[in-house]
C-alpha positions, -999 to +999 in steps of 0.1 A: -293-439+330-262-460+334-265-494+352-238-513+371-237-538+343-231-511+317-201-498+337-187-533+340-190-537+302-166-507+298-192-479+293-174-446+290-192-413+284-160-395+291-148-373+320-172-350+338-156-317+347-170-305+380-168-268+388-178-235+371-197-238+339-179-225+308-207-201+299-223-175+323-243-194+348-279-184+357-268-180+393-247-150+383-279-130+377-304-147+400-282-158+429-261-127+436-264-090+439-231-080+423-229-103+393-204-126+408-211-163+410-231-172+441-213-205+447-179-219+453-164-245+430-145-278+436-128-287+404-127-325+401-132-351+374-157-379+375-140-404+353-149-440+343-132-454+373-153-433+397-185-441+377-177-477+382-172-473+419-205-454+422-224-480+402-210-508+424-226-493+455-256-474+442-290-487+430-285-469+398-268-438+383-279-413+357-255-395+334-274-385+302-276-347+303-313-343+296-322-369+322-300-351+347-317-318+339-351-334+343-340-351+375-328-320+392-354-294+382-372-278+411-401-253+417-381-221+420-391-193+397-354-186+392-349-221+377-378-215+354-366-181+342-331-196+336-343-227+317-368-209+295-341-183+288-317-209+276-295-212+307-305-244+325-296-244+361-278-278+362-242-281+351-227-315+344-236-339+372-243-375+379-275-386+397-269-414+422-299-433+435-297-451+469-320-469+492-299-475+524-279-456+549-249-478+541-250-467+504-251-430+515-220-436+536-202-454+507-211-426+483-197-399+506-165-419+511-160-420+473-169-383+470-146-373+498-116-393+485-120-376+451-131-341+461-164-343+444-193-321+455-225-338+466-260-323+465-288-342+483-320-344+464-355-359+470-389-343+462-373-311+448-404-291+458-382-262+471-387-227+458-352-213+465-328-234+444-316-252+476-312-286+458-297-274+425-263-289+419-247-257+407-212-270+412-219-302+393-206-334+409-230-359+424-267-355+430-276-380+458-313-390+453-325-404+486-361-411+476-353-448+479-350-443+517-387-448+519-396-468+550-413-461+582-391-482+605-406-481+640-432-466+663-430-461+701-466-461+710-462-449+746-439-420+737-457-413+704-424-412+685-421-426+650-389-433+631-390-427+593-364-426+566-357-393+549-371-401+515-407-409+524-431-385+508-455-365+530-488-379+518-476-415+521-461-409+555-493-393+569-515-420+554-493-447+570-493-433+605-530-426+604-539-461+591-514-480+612-512-461+644-542-438+646-518-408+648-511-376+629-480-354+626-501-323+620-476-311+594-495-300+563-474-278+539-488-269+506-462-292+491-475-320+512-477-346+484-445-336+465-421-331+494-403-356+517-398-359+554-361-352+550-367-321+530-391-307+556-363-310+582-335-298+559-353-266+550-369-260+584-404-262+569-438-253+583-473-268+578-505-249+575-516-259+610-483-248+627-501-227+653-515-258+668-488-284+661-456-263+657-431-260+629-409-290+619-382-280+644-408-285+672-417-319+659-383-336+655-372-358+684-339-370+668-320-374+636-294-397+620-270-378+598-242-389+575-213-365+576-190-355+547-165-382+556-192-410+556-195-412+594-231-416+608-240-397+639-273-396+659-284-363+675-313-353+697-334-382+710-344-365+742-375-345+753-352-318+767-315-316+774-288-295+790-257-311+776-243-282+756-257-265+725-285-283+707-268-303+679-302-314+667-312-279+658-278-274+640-288-298+613-325-288+611-325-261+584-289-268+572-302-275+537-278-304+531-246-282+537-236-299+570-246-335+566-271-358+550-302-366+570-311-402+566-335-410+594-359-388+614-376-395+647-408-374+650-433-366+678-468-375+668-503-365+680-535-384+684-560-379+656-584-350+664-621-359+668-635-324+668-631-292+649-646-257+644-641-227+621-652-191+621-643-161+599-643-123+603-636-093+581-616-063+591-614-028+575-576-029+573-549-055+573-534-038+604-566-043+623-566-080+614-530-084+625-540-068+659-568-094+663-543-122+655-519-108+681-546-106+708-558-141+701-523-156+705-513-135+735-546-143+753-537-180+752-556-194+722-537-215+697-560-223+668-547-247+643-552-222+615-551-184+620-549-169+585-554-133+576-557-122+539-554-086+527-582-073+505-566-082+472-561-119+483-595-119+500-610-110+466-591-137+448-596-164+474-631-157+487-647-131+463-646-106+492-624-077+479-638-051+502-625-066+534-595-084+550-606-119+558-594-137+589-600-175+591-598-191+625-600-229+626-591-254+652-592-292+658-585-315+687-602-322+720-636-305+722-629-287+755-597-272+743-610-262+709-641-246+723-621-226+749-598-213+722-627-203+700-644-184+728-612-162+730-609-159+692-645-149+687-645-124+715-613-107+701-626-107+665-660-093+674-645-062+690-633-047+657-644-071+629-675-083+612-686-119+613-685-136+578-697-169+565-672-191+582-684-223+566-680-210+531-646-195+537-633-226+555-645-248+526-629-225+500-596-227+519-598-265+522-604-267+484-573-246+475-547-251+503-527-278+485-525-261+452-488-259+443-468-244+415-478-208+418-446-198+401-450-224+374-485-213+366-472-178+359-451-190+330-482-203+313-498-169+311-473-153+287-436-153+279-428-123+301-450-131+331-433-141+364-449-150+397-433-158+430-440-158+468-419-144+496-424-154+532-408-138+563-413-135+600-412-105+623-423-092+657-459-080+660-447-045+666-431-042+632-455-063+610-480-036+600-453-013+587-435-042+570-467-052+552-473-017+539-437-010+530-431-043+512-463-041+492-455-005+482-419-014+473-430-043+451-457-022+434-432+006+427-411-016+405-418-011+368-435-042+354-451-053+387-488-062+382-496-067+419-481-073+453-502-088+481-499-108+513-515-129+540-505-138+575-501-176+576-484-187+608-488-169+642-470-171+675-470-152+708-442-128+697-448-125+660-461-139+628-452-149+593-463-127+564-465-145+530-462-121+501-471-128+465-458-108+436-466-109+399-449-091+371-451-089+333-420-076+315-400-082+283-386-118+283-350-107+285-359-084+314-374-112+336-342-119+356-336-083+363-372-076+374-372-107+396-340-098+414-352-062+418-384-074+434-365-095+459-340-067+466-368-043+473-387-066+497-357-078+516-344-042+520-375-035+540-373-068+560-336-062+570-342-026+579-369-036+604-347-063+619-371-091+608-361-126+596-356-133+559-375-166+559-400-184+580-402-218+562-389-218+526-352-215+536-323-198+519-309-219+490-295-196+463-324-171+463-317-155+497-279-161+497-272-124+488-289-111+519-274-135+545-246-113+555-268-083+561-293-105+580-269-125+602-240-101+606-212-118+625-234-149+628-226-158+592-189-162+602-199-186+629-219-205+604-189-206+580-168-219+608-192-247+615-193-256+578-155-256+577-153-279+607-179-304+595-171-302+558-136-290+553-135-298+516-168-279+510-183-309+493-219-308+507-242-287+487-217-259+480-229-224+475-261-225+496-270-206+528-248-178+516-217-199+523 
């Protein structure tokens, strides 16, 4: 760490070359299909003069290489493969800590004037490499933006800074306002509000409360030139395209989210849960479809295939469907009548209390990828989530699992349905492999290639809530088609120097 005082005393670690690393970068094997670097570079130099300018406006800056590496590491399996293989993901960078919007503006003005890339960072819970500073430059740590700033009780809208962690935020609004956001991702306690928005995240009760894009009322965003804009802030609008949704899911490539206004819900005072078993995963999916299309919206509607049913609930001979809801008693009971009627037609009732309790006990366990690396030097584990229409989901499930299991070295591929809607649902695949240490990167990319080939062939969507980052960048053109050129045009207009999180979203 280098303080303002140290800079003023003439501290000089030397110049920081910002751009392509001198040795082959991990992204060349994990972030691209053809071996080419999956990022663009912006050669620049962070010299002592720039360090001094940064230190004069920031709370603190960090330059020591190991501290930078420690302060940029994320939960992506690709990062772990790279680092344990001797190719750390972070090139030379400077971490800049801030605690105000004005500081964010000042940092962006300095970066823009010098052509220095800026990657926004907070909880770093992402599993796609979205916050890795692969082009070096500045890592803007916004965890200091940690305040809940206002609450509109009548409209049930809260304003919160982007660096507030999820558990602290939920505790604050429950204790102070008697409200909940209803957003409960597995990374709940290690992710931030701004990260939820930037990666278009989802909580485990999204069928009741919606995904993050349904919850955001408005945003304040600092652009690449340091200007602050406010977008959204209306229940509905017809004043051109929705600029609010442009920044939700932009992964720090179009602007820096500094404040978020969110729609809250009253705390529920009633809840129920039931569980049913189905002979096949396809039958369970059909039950989920019928429940949603008959008008029920249970908070949790989660279907596990027989492999995951065995691991989670010790029920390997069935496909377990958990249906749980919370809220006003009349609404919950009405939805459960529909759900139980649908499930009873083709499924067998299970011990709902036991299954619900098991799920509650494990739903916040994070680090599935990290746990894999503790099991042996060649073991790799990861998860892949996608969303498709109901019509395609049974085939996608079968074909993806078969494709994963066909790759030499794969131990098992499995899935559960985690988020359901009227038109489709999210399938959340898990894959484990055990190969020679120097074959891990190849096996890992082969697994993702195989799964995404199926997803793209069926016209489904690559990601439901984890986002793109580096991991899905190679598949963006095949997925978006001409839409990727539109996204590039937007990026070029808002960030003409390509300073904001370069190399992500397939840009």
